[in-house]
N, C-alpha and C positions, 0 to 999 in steps of 0.2 A: 274887277280885273279886266284888263283890255281883252277884247275878243277879236280873233283873226280868222279870216276865211280865205282860202286860196285853193285852186284846183288845177288839174292837168287833164287835157283832152286826149283821149286814146285814138289819135289819128295816125300814129307812127311810133316807132321804137324810141324810147327816151334817149336823149343825147347828152353830151358833155355840157352843152349850153343849158339844158333843163336842170342839170345837177348844179353847176356853178352859179347859175342865175337864180335858182329858186330852191330846189329840194335840199341842198346842203344847209342853206340858211334856216329852212324850216326845222331841220333836225338839230342843228347846233345852237340856234338862237331862239326862234319863234316859239317852239313848243315848251321852252323853259320859262319864257317871260310872260306868256299870255294863255288865255283859254282859247286853244287853237283848233280849227277844223280844217282838214285837208281832204279834198274830194277828187275822185276820178269822175270828171264831168262828161259822162258817156252820151247824154242826150245831145250835147253840142256836136258830137261826131256825126249826127244824122242830118246835118244841114246841107251836105253835099253827097254825091254818089259814094256808096260805101259797100263793103262786103260784110254782111252780118257776122259771119264766123270770125273775121279778122277783128272787128270791133270787140267781140267778147274776149278773144285771145289777148288783144292789146290792153284791155281793161284789167284783166287779171295780172298781166305782166307789169303794168304800171303800179298796181297795188303792191305787188311783191317787191318791186324795186324801191318803192317809197319806204317800205318797212326795212329793206336791206340797207338803205341809206341812213337809217337810225331813227325813223319816226317810232315813237314808243306809245302803243295804245293805252298805256297807263297814264300818259301825260297829255295826249291829244286824241282827237276823234278822227279816225280814218274811215271813209265810207264811199260808196258808189252813189252818185247823184240820183240815178233812176230808182234806187231803193227807198227814196224818201219822197213821198207824193206831194209834200208841201211845196216843192220847187215848181211843179207844173200848176198847182192850185194858185200860187201867187203870181206866176208868170202872166196869166190872163189879165189879172187886175192891173198889172203894170203895162201890158199892151194897151189897156184902156186909159192909161195915164200918159203914155208916150204919144208923140205925134209922128205922122208919116215922114215929115221933113227931117226930124231928128234921127230917125232910123236910117234914112237914105243917105245921111251925111257921114255915117260911120265908115271909116277908111277900109276896114276889112270887108264890109259889104261891097264897096266899090271894087276892090281888088278881086275878090273871089267871084263876084258875078261876072266880071269881064273874063276871068279864066274859064268859068263854066261855059259861057257863050262861045269862047274860042274853041273849046273842046267839043262843041256841038251838043252840050247838055242844057237842060232847062234849069232855070234859077228857081230854087225852092223858096216858098214863102218863109220857111223857117230861117233861111239865111238872112232875110230882112229883119225878122222879129227876134232872133236869138239874143240880141242885147237885152231885151226885156227878161228873158230867162236868166241871163247872167246876173241881171240886177236882182232877180228873185233869189238866186243862189246866195247872194250877199245879204240882202235885206231880211230874209227869213230868220236869220240868226242874230239880229241886232248887232251886226258886225261893226267894229270900230276901225279896223285897219285891213287893207287888202294889199298884200305884197304882190306887185306885178312888174313886168317889164315895160319898157317904154311903149311897146305896141298895144298894150291893153289899158293904158292910162285913160284914153278917150272913153272907154266903156265904163270905167269907174266914175268919171266925171258925169256921164249920162245917169248912172245909178244915183249919184248925189242929187242931180236935178229932179229925178223922178221921186225920190224920197221926200225932198223938200216940197215939191208940188202936191204930192199925196197928203202930206202932213198939213199943208195950208188949206187944202180943199176939205179934208175929211176929219181933221183933228190929229194930234200927235200920235203917230203909230210906229214909225220907223226911226231907228238910229241912222244918222247921216254919216256914212263911212268916209274914210280918206285913203287915197292910194299911197303906198310906201314903195320906194325903189331901192333894191339892194345896192350898197355902196361900191361893190367890186364885181366885175365880170357879169353885170346884169344883161349884157348883150354880146355873147360870144358869136363871132362871125364864122362863116363858112371858110374852110381852109383853102378851097379852090376858087372862091369868089368872096373876098373879104369885104365887099360892099353889101353882102346879103347876110342876114341872120342865119346862124346854124339851126335850121328848122327840121322838125321830125319828118315832114312829108315832102321834102325836096326830091325831085325826080331822080337825081344822081346822088348816090351816097358817098362819092369820092372825097368830098370835103367835109363830111360829117362824121364825128366820132360818136358811135352809139355806146351806151353804157355796157352792153353785152358783147361788144366787139372783142375778138381774141386779142391778146396783148401784141402779137406780131402785126396784126392788122392796124392797131392803134399806132404803133411805131411807123409803119409804112405810110399811113395817111399823113402823119405829122411831117415825116421826112420829105414827102411830095408836096407839101403846102406851097402855095404860090407866095413868092416874096416880091421884091420890088427892084427897080433899077438902082444901080450903084452898089457899092459893097459895104458901106458903113452901116452898122447896126444903130439905128436911131429910133426913138419913140416919137413918131409923128403920124397920128391917125389919118391925117389928110394926105400928106405927101407919100407916106409909106404904110398904107393900111394893112398889107400882109404881114410885115414885120411887127407892126403895132399889135395886131391880133395875137401873134405868137407870144409877145412880151406880156400881154394882158392875161393870156391863159397861164403862162409860167408864173406870173405874179399871183394869180388866184389859186394855183395849185400849191405853191410853196411859200407865199408871203413875199413881201418886198414891193417896192415901187417900180412900175414899169420903166420909168425914166432912168432910175438908178440901175436897174438890171441891164439896160441897154449898154451902159458903160463897161459892163463885165465882159462883153463879147466882141470879138474881132472879126467874126465871120458868121454868115447865115447858117452854115452847116453846124457849128457848135451850138448855136441857139436852138436849132431844130432838135439836135440830139438831147439836150437837157430838157427841152419842153416835152419831148416824147416820153422820156423816162419819168418826168414828174407826173404826167397824166397816167402812165401805167401804174405807178405806185399809189396815186390817189384813188384809182378805180379798183385796185386789187382787193381790198377788203369788202367793197360793195358787191363785186362779182362773187366772192366766196360766200358771203351771207345770202345772196340771191340763190345760189345753188342749194344751200341748206333749206331755205324756205320753199323753193320750187319742189323739193322732194317731199314736202309736207303740206299739200294744198289744203288739207282740212284746217290747219292753223290759220292760214290766210282767210279762208271762208269764215271762220269764227270771229276773227278781227273785224271783218267787213260787216258781219251780221250785228255784232255788238255795237259797232260804230254807227250803223244805220239806226239802231234802236235809240241811241243817245241823241242822234241828230233829230229824229222825229219828235222826241220829247222837248227839245229846245225850240224847234220851228213851229210846232202845232199852235201854241198860244199866240204867237205873233201873227200867223196867217189867219187864225180864227178872228183875232181883233181887227185885221184888215178887212175881212169879209163883213164883219158887223159895221165897220166904219163906213163902207160904201153903200150900205143899205140892204144887204142880202139877209134873208130870213135865216136864223140859225137852224141847223139840222135837228130833227127831233131825237 
């Protein structure tokens, strides 16, 4: 059976982009067609300045929302990355396999290191090496597929290179994974800046729809979305990125082709109204289920504990084999 691994980093509240681009597909498709593991990759949140209490709070919130979105612990494995020691055990071996040049070429390292320096912060070594940890997240489970957005495809390509290099040097140890990109709404854009991805940690939340936003807040954000010059509703991501973003969100919420949906509307206002209501209805059951799960934290803890136990059992033999392959003595 195909094995899938994917994760969410607890660096901000989950957004509509996270849901449409990843989590909904995990729940509706991936957990039913594959042996799937979904992780809150909390160690990745430590590569930049962070508030420890906030990381813990967001980790729990992410796990609760993933379950609220429909991930079923009877069908898939939901766990917290730091609860499974195999990730950091394997990460060091992959740091020893990667080169300095490969890691410095990573786009996210370049962007985040510039932002850190601009903010007067030091650049942590972990920001440079975290692609090796991400590779360990994937390779520890003999993963076949990694569902990712476009911004993470480069990291999966590095993971493939490291797996192939390790296998060539030390013998067949890892499955070489492939990246898969969701076909619809893989990259939901910021409502106030349609040239930028709707990200969890954007300084201003005005253009971001968070999964736990109140319904009136969702409506207000959509109605205030940036549109484009002219009055015609056309699907043209280059000439009219704001309108195209609204059409893509509407399409992802209710089905239909963005180009065909454009022909239904004569004004930006009516497009915004329908998009706002579509988002509200899409998120209504997720919010309701989240409230139920948040009221029973013991259930979420149990799911994460059992998920970590399953993940450890899957990862241990793979990482032990990697340690043996590179020449390390087995523990007594």
